N, C-alpha and C positions, 0 to 999 in steps of 0.2 A: 437164462436166469436174469432177473432184474437186479438192480443195485439197492434194494430196500434194506437199509441197515438194521431195521427192527427185527428182521427175520433171518439175517445172514448167519448168525451163530446159534439159532434156536434148534434144539434137538427135535421138538415137535411144533407143528404149525396148527393154528386154530382155523376154523372154517373161513373166517374173515381174512386171515393172513394168506391162506391158499387162494382165495378168490382174488386178492390183490396181486399175488404172484402171477396167476394165470390170466389176469385182466378179464375176469368173468364175474357174473353176479353171484352172491353168496348162495342164493337158491339153487343155482346150477351145481355148486359144490355138493350140496345135500343130495341132489339127484344122482350125481356121480357115485357118491358113497352108497346110496341106497341100491344102486344097480351093480355094486361090486366092481366098478370101473376104475377106482382109485384106491391105493393102499391107505388104510385107516384103522384106527382102534377106537373103541368106545369105552370111556372111563366115567363112572358115576353119571351116565346120561349125556356126556359131552363127547363130541367127535374130536379126535386128535390125529394128525397126519405126520408120521415119522419123516423127518427131513431127508435122511439119506435114501429112504425108499421113494420119496417124491422125486428126488434128483434122478434116481435110476429110472423111474416111470417116465419122466419127461425125456430122458436120454434115449429110451427105447422107442419113442415115438418120432425121433428125428428122421429126416431123409436128406439125400444129397451127400456130397463128399464130407469125410471126417476131417475137420480142421484141427491140427495138433495144438495142444495147449502150449502157451509160451513157456520157455524154460524158466525155472525158478532161480533167482540169483544165488550164487554159491556163497551164502552167508549164514552164519549161526548168530541169531539174535538172542535177546533175552537178558538174563542175569549174569553178572560178572562172577567168575570163579577163577582164582589164580592158577589152579592146577589144570583146569580145562583150557584156559588161555595158553598156557605153556605147551600142552599136548597138541593143540591145533597147530601151533607153530612148528614144533619139533617133528610132527608126523609127516610133514611135507604134503599134507592133504590138499593144500590150496584153498581151503575154506577160510574166508575172511570172518572176522568177528565184529559185531555191532552190539555192544552191551549198553542197554538203557533200561534195565529192569525187567523182571519176570512178566509183568502184565503188558508192558509195551511189546515184549517179545512174542507173547501169545497172539496179540492183535496182528502184528506183522506176519506171523506165521499163518494165521487164518486167511490173511489177504494174499498169501503165496508170495511174500516178499523175502522169504528166507527158507532154506531147506531144512533148518533145524532151529531149535530154541532151547535155551537153558532156563530152568525155572525152579523155584522153591517157594511155593504158595501154601501157606498153612491153611487147613480147612477144618470143618467141624469134626469133633470127636478125634482129634489128633491126626487126621489124615493129611496127605500132602499131594497136591498137583492134579490127581486123577479127576476129581469132580470139576475142577477148573477147565481141564482139557475137554471133558465131555460137554460142558456147557458151551464152550467156544466152538467146538468142531462137530458136535453130534457124533455121528459114526463114520466120519470121513477117514480115508485110508492113511492113518498116521499111527506111529508107535511111540509110546512113552517108556523109556528105559532108564533105569537107575544109573547114576554116575557115582555118587558118593554120599555118605552121611557126614555131616560137618558139625562141629561144636560152635555154637553161637552164644554170645553173651556181651558183656560190657568191656570194651577196651578202655583202659584208663592209663594215666601216666605211670612210668616205671616206679615201682615201689608203692603204688596206690596211695599217694599222699592224702587224698580226700577220704580214705577209709571207706570206699564204696563196697558194699556187700550185697546189695539188692537194688531193684528198680526204685524202691521208695526213697533211696538215698540220693536220687538225681535231682530232686525238687529244687535245691538251691544252686545247682551247678550249671555250667555251660555244656550243652549237649549237641553234638553234630547230628545232622539229619541227612537222609537220602531223598531222592526224587520220589514223587508220589507213585510212580509206576514200578517202584522197587518192592519186591515181596517182603524184604526185610523192614522197610518203613511201615508197611501195613501191619506186619506182625508186631513191631515195636509199639505202634500206637495202640493196638489192642491190649498188649501186655501192660503198658503203662496205665491205661484206663483201669484195668483190673487191679492195679496196685494203688489206685486212688490218685493218680497223677494226670493232669491235663497236658497232653503232649504239646499242644499249641502254646501253652504258657511257659514252656521251658526256654531259657535263654540259650543262645548259641549262634553260630554263623548263619546268616540269612540264605546264602547260596547253598543248594544241596550238593552233597558229594555224589558223583556219578558211579563210582566203582568202590569195591572193597578196599583197594589201596588208598583211594582218595580219602575215605572216611577215617582210616587209621592215621593218615598223614596229618589230618586236622588235630588229632590228639598229640602226635609227635611234635608238631610245630607250636603247641600251646594255644591254638585257636579254639580248642574245646577241651573241657575236663574229661569228657567221656563220649563214647560212641557205641552204638549197637552194631557189633561186627563179629568177624571170625577170629577164632583162636589162632589160626595160621597167620593172620595179619598182625596180631599182637606179638607173636613170636618173631616174625620177620623184622619188625621194627623195635624189638626189645622193650615192649610196653607191657603193662600189667593187664591181666585178664580175669574177669569174674564170670565163670560159666553159668548159663541159664538153661540151655536146652540143646538137644540134638535135632538137626533138621535134615530132610532128605532133598538132595539136589538131583534133578532128573534132566534128561535130554529128550525133547520131543522132535521127531524127524518124520518127514513124509516117507511112506513105505517104499515108493519107487526110488527115492534118493538114498534110502538106507543101503540099497544094493549097488548103487553106482560107485565107481572107483574112488572119488574123493572121500566119501564117508567110510568106505571100506578100508582105505588107507589109515584113517583115523582109528578105526576099530582095531586094526592090526597093531597099531602102535600102543594102544592102551593095554594090550595083552603082553607087552614085552617086559623083561626085567628092568629096563631103564625107567619105564613108567612106574612100576611098582616101587623102585628105589626112591624116585622123586616123591611119590605119595607118602612113603614112610618117613621121609625127611621133613615133611610138613606137619606141623602140630594140628591135632584136632580132626584128622581125616580117618574115616573107616570105609575101606573099599570092599568089604566082604560081600556087598550086594551088587557090585558092578555088573551091569548087563541084565539085571532082573527086569522083566517086562511088567509094567503096571497098567498099561492100557494098550489095546490093539484094535484100532478101528477096522470095520469091515471094508472089504474092497468095494470100490465104487462101481 
């Protein structure tokens, strides 16, 4: 496979993209399709080539010894969640965490720089995460499982001295922000725009907060009047909270790594009473859907 970043995450390839991938002329691609020699579909007169089937087709044509894939780093990337971070540590799984936002995590995962990824990406019609995963991975062998439903809203100072009741009340205030790769920042910008607020015009700290703890600390320290964050963080730091929505936080994991000892150790731990007690102690968590599968890519 080549390193063409324009096609690496595409679910379907065009004739030109397949020609570039195979280093052949586009006319040859049409000939292969006409002869039934390459997997393809025809939609409104246009040929499309399912990426996962093309990968399998190419793999079936190989010869010589099979070279094992390099091991994926034992890392969970993506979005920060305080309960997940605690569970990774307490489970003894050995899985390290690198939290720099949902979108950053999906990209790292697709490049096989992590065995798993935490994400909460809001999608059209109220969906979460699944379409994002399909777009990034096509039908590669990965599984998207639900971790928790979380209450997200506006974290404000204790007692809510600014009387914040809705997003529209943020216009004159100082507001903390997250990094652009954070799913919460993308969602906040969309919701703010719907409320008639230009997110870029809001005052606030210039440096983005990298985690849910960091964004709450900016309010606690008086460096921001408000932040778009989790109810659990507001409760931890005894801050005020204005609920806005419930979001779904999922874990994306490669199917092979799902069955390996480190991730299995993590899964065993989240089934224990100790984990259930911890989740119950945190404000704003609903664990009733824990383990629900929302995407299951086909085997390669």
